[in-house]
Phi, psi and omega in degrees: 000145177302131181302324180293316178296322179296320178296319179296319180296317179297319180296320180294320179296321181287329186246028182299318182297319181291321180295314179295327178292335179275355186299311183295311178300319179296322179295318179297316179297321178296317181296316180294323179294329178295335181284333186250337182262136177291136181244137176291165185297321183292329175292321176300319178301317181297313184287325176295319178295318177299320180298316178295318179297318178296319179297318177296319180297316179299318181293322179293319177299320179294326182285328186264353180287156182257340177210162187299320184288350173295339178233054184295338180278004186300317178303319178291319177299321178300317178297313184293318179292323176295317178296323178296316179296319181294320178295323176294324176298317179296314181296318181289326177299318179300315181292319180298314183289327182278318187248005185297335182290344183277353177131176184296340182269009185294328185260014178108164185289329183292311179296322179298318180296316179292328183276339184244305186289310186292328180246013175068021179075003181263106185292336178294316176298319179298319178299317181294316179298317179299314180297323178295316179297321179295318179297314179300314184289311188282313188276321188265292190290306183297318180297315179295316180297322179297318180292318179297317179297320180296313180292320179299319178297319181293314181294321180297317178294321179293328183275352184301315180300318179296320179293321178296321178297321179296321178295316179297322179296318178297319181291320179293330179278356179083011182283333178224156177267182184294324180296317179293321177297320178296320179296318180293321177297319178297323179294320177298317178295318178297322179297317178296317178297322182297310182292328174295318177294321179295327178299321179277323184293335179296339177292333178299314182295318180296316178295326179297321178295318178296317179298323178299319178295313182296318180296322178298314180297317180297317179298318182293309182294312182295316180296319179298317180293317180295318181295321184280313189269332181263319184257000175068026178283155175289164181299317181294317181294319179296317179296316183296320184281303188287321181290323177298317178294319180296318179293318177299318177299317181295319180293321179300323179277328187285326182294312173299324177298322178294321178296317179295322178297317178297317178298318178299317179295321179294323181294311186281339179267005181292131178234131180097160185228006189256339186228157171289161187299316181297315179296324180294316181295312181297316182295326184269335182267333187243019181266346183261116178294333178296315180298314180295319181295315179296318178300313178298322179296318179295317178297324178295317179297319177294326182290334181268358176290132180301138179094346179278154174289094189299320186299314183293310183295315181291327177296313179290328176298318178295322180297310180294323177296319177296319177297320179296318179296317181295316179296320180297319178294320180297318181285338181276353178299131185295136176258150183298127177279174180297321179295321179293322177297318178296320179296320179295321178295320179294323180294328180281348181289155181294147182295146179276171176108347179281168178291143176291146179215173179294340177293338179286346182269104182267132180291152178286134179292131177296318179221118185231155176227117181253136185239141168291163191293335177287343181267000180296331179298337181292337180250006180265106183294335178291343177248029179061028176278126184239026181296321180297322176295321178296319181295321176300320178295323178296314180296321180294316179293322177300314181298320181291325184272316187274320176119002174212157182278118182287164178294158179294149179269120180272110182261130177209161178274153179222104183288350176282342178282159172296153190307323184257010182267157173223163183215134179250126184241149176231113185055039177084356181257133180289124178246350179190149176207162181190189182220130177229158184234104180303138182092346177251169181237148177260117178265110184264129179273107184283347182212243183236052179286131185260351182297121182284149176233152177267114182178192181261119181291140179201193174229149177297121186295336183279315188238000175075018179283149177295140184207171177217141172275123182233164178268177185300328185293334182264002185299311181297318180299316181295319180295319179293331179283348178108358177292150169269113187254123181227155180273179185297318180298320180294319179301311183293316181293323178294319178298316178298316180298317180297316181292326176295323177293318182294320184255032183301323182297322181285337178283342180275083178276180179298325179296312180295323179296316179296319178295324177295317178299316179296323178293316179294327180299331177287329183272319181222075187298321182294320181296311183289328180292326182285327189259308185244121007256017185293310183266326182229126179289163178300322181296314179293319178301315178298317182295320178298314179296321179294322177296323177293314182294328179302330181254026174061032175264118180291151182247030179296322181278067186291334178296313179298321180298313182292321179296321177295320177295320179297326182286325188248354184295332179288342182268327182204152174244011179285118182302324181295316180291320178296320178297324178295318179293322178295320178301322178296322178290328180268008188308312179301319180291322180295315180296319179293324178297327181275311190257339188086188184280071177236161181256342180247127185247122174271120185239160173267133180246167178253139178305134189307318179297317178294324180296319177296319178298315181294322180296318179293323185279327190255353182262017182266016177097194184297333183272006182296146182221155181235141179304132183304321180296317178294319180297318180295315179299319183293316181294319179295317179296319180295319179296318180295315181293320180297317178296321180295319178296317180294321178296330178277358180079021180247135178302138179272107184221126181258130180256122184226165175297155183301324188294333185244008184300310183298316181294319179295322179297317179293322183293320187265359187298318182283320183290322182222079186297336181271355181282124176266144180241119179245147174268161180302321183287351181266003176270117181298152180294339182279355184248150173256152178243147176232123184285126177257238180296155180242123175284137177085001179278136181301139182291000000 
């Protein structure tokens, strides 16, 4: 290779970013210079050809993109191509008016070809063709694209709050991390900016069509006057030369403008994100044999009417009929039934008759997820199923929030379940189940939204909120109405995440406890070596952590927990007493977990007489007992007060003496699972308390 060329290539590779960054400013300067500097005819030919090529390229990119943001630069491209066409109009007008008297080839071969060959040299035909193109572009395509862009911008802005809520719901459920949530929020913002820009950019195309008409009129009038009065041409010769050139010039500019208008309409009218436009049209228009059959039948009836062109109508009738027959045969092919799937699974099983061995004894999954056969697509990556990725995100978020890595989720199919059902098991016991429909979305009503939706009424399996299963077409409507709209994978992953939080204590087995100790040993080796297992055995340590998790206390601050155990382990080895001491050490974190960063805490108190009764009954050790009538009254009252506090938006927290805190927490756990029970010693000195509702007080 030539050394000079090699140096240039190396320089371009090093400065590629700077060179590409200069492309837009240089193009604008070039376009502006074309408006003021005279250009020879051969240069006009180059730029007119480039203009047509760019318009074709823009239309092809618009046809093959899968979503609007794939061509986010389109509004700017629309501006630059419009400016390029207008500058070419100015440059060609100058050449037409100055050199038009010399003949049709004065403005270059491209304008001559459009003015003579395409319209046969008849300027009247050219005017009519031009006016038809202007009507198509200005009245039909541009007007429709402008309206779609305007409505799309409005709908996109209206749907932004619902989309943001869906992103927050995914992040809170652990399905996505903060970086992915940030990317999705940026995408929502970019989408709104894009449709807003398209709403304004569509005015460029409309103005370009108006400018084309005015430039044509100016060229005809000005050229006719210059030819007759300056160059002494006859009226016929001036009309033949200048009008032909003006019409050719207008057509050369109008055809790329029409292509850009079509591209603009395709961009803003795009629906869906999974397929290219051509595949989407073919798949949706030609997939129904009924539609094809009826179309072919109507064409056949028209073809047998006397006087009709029989060959054309009957030919297309046969074509549509053949397509209908082929589609009907494809759809009639038998699909595997549930029984056949079960038979195939049985056939794949190992043959019976061998000797039993310990390998036949399969351990029970600590945490399992069983799917009906229609839900297998959710874990099939070849079908864009991302449930396994969601589950990984759930485990990661659980570890970050709760404080230990949960066991892996064993996912398997279960042909005994209904096709769309799933089941979540813990140590082989079912702890949750539900039903999801792949391809549909669950619209969850977070409050009292009255907007009706067309779908199947149900309840959110994780939190029991009223919801409806809807199809893709209603997603935007539901989001704008305020519903939280999530897909099937999100519903299932959120349910799994919720159950893992509820049963966190049972997920902390001896294996997870040992792994947690080994992890802490890497961070604080001296601390863990001194306490576990020298002062506190692994079993006692596990039990203390489980008691904390049972009451929804996170164990992320494992250093504080171990330090509290080191301080009190020499006095007692009772896990319940150690857990009480650890709770006192974690008191600021527990209060913040319940109330957030506030200094005044509104708590539920117990009527003094009832409190004395409970203290006498429950502080007598493990054998303490409470009268069944009092226990029933207390649980019902606690559940009612807790619900009232939650409806008012205030955390439900009961404040009791230290001696009965643990017993009260166990007593009220089933009746009011969201009710937190704090002891007096667990209120930090930096916080104030305000007594709210009173349990046991006469109504």
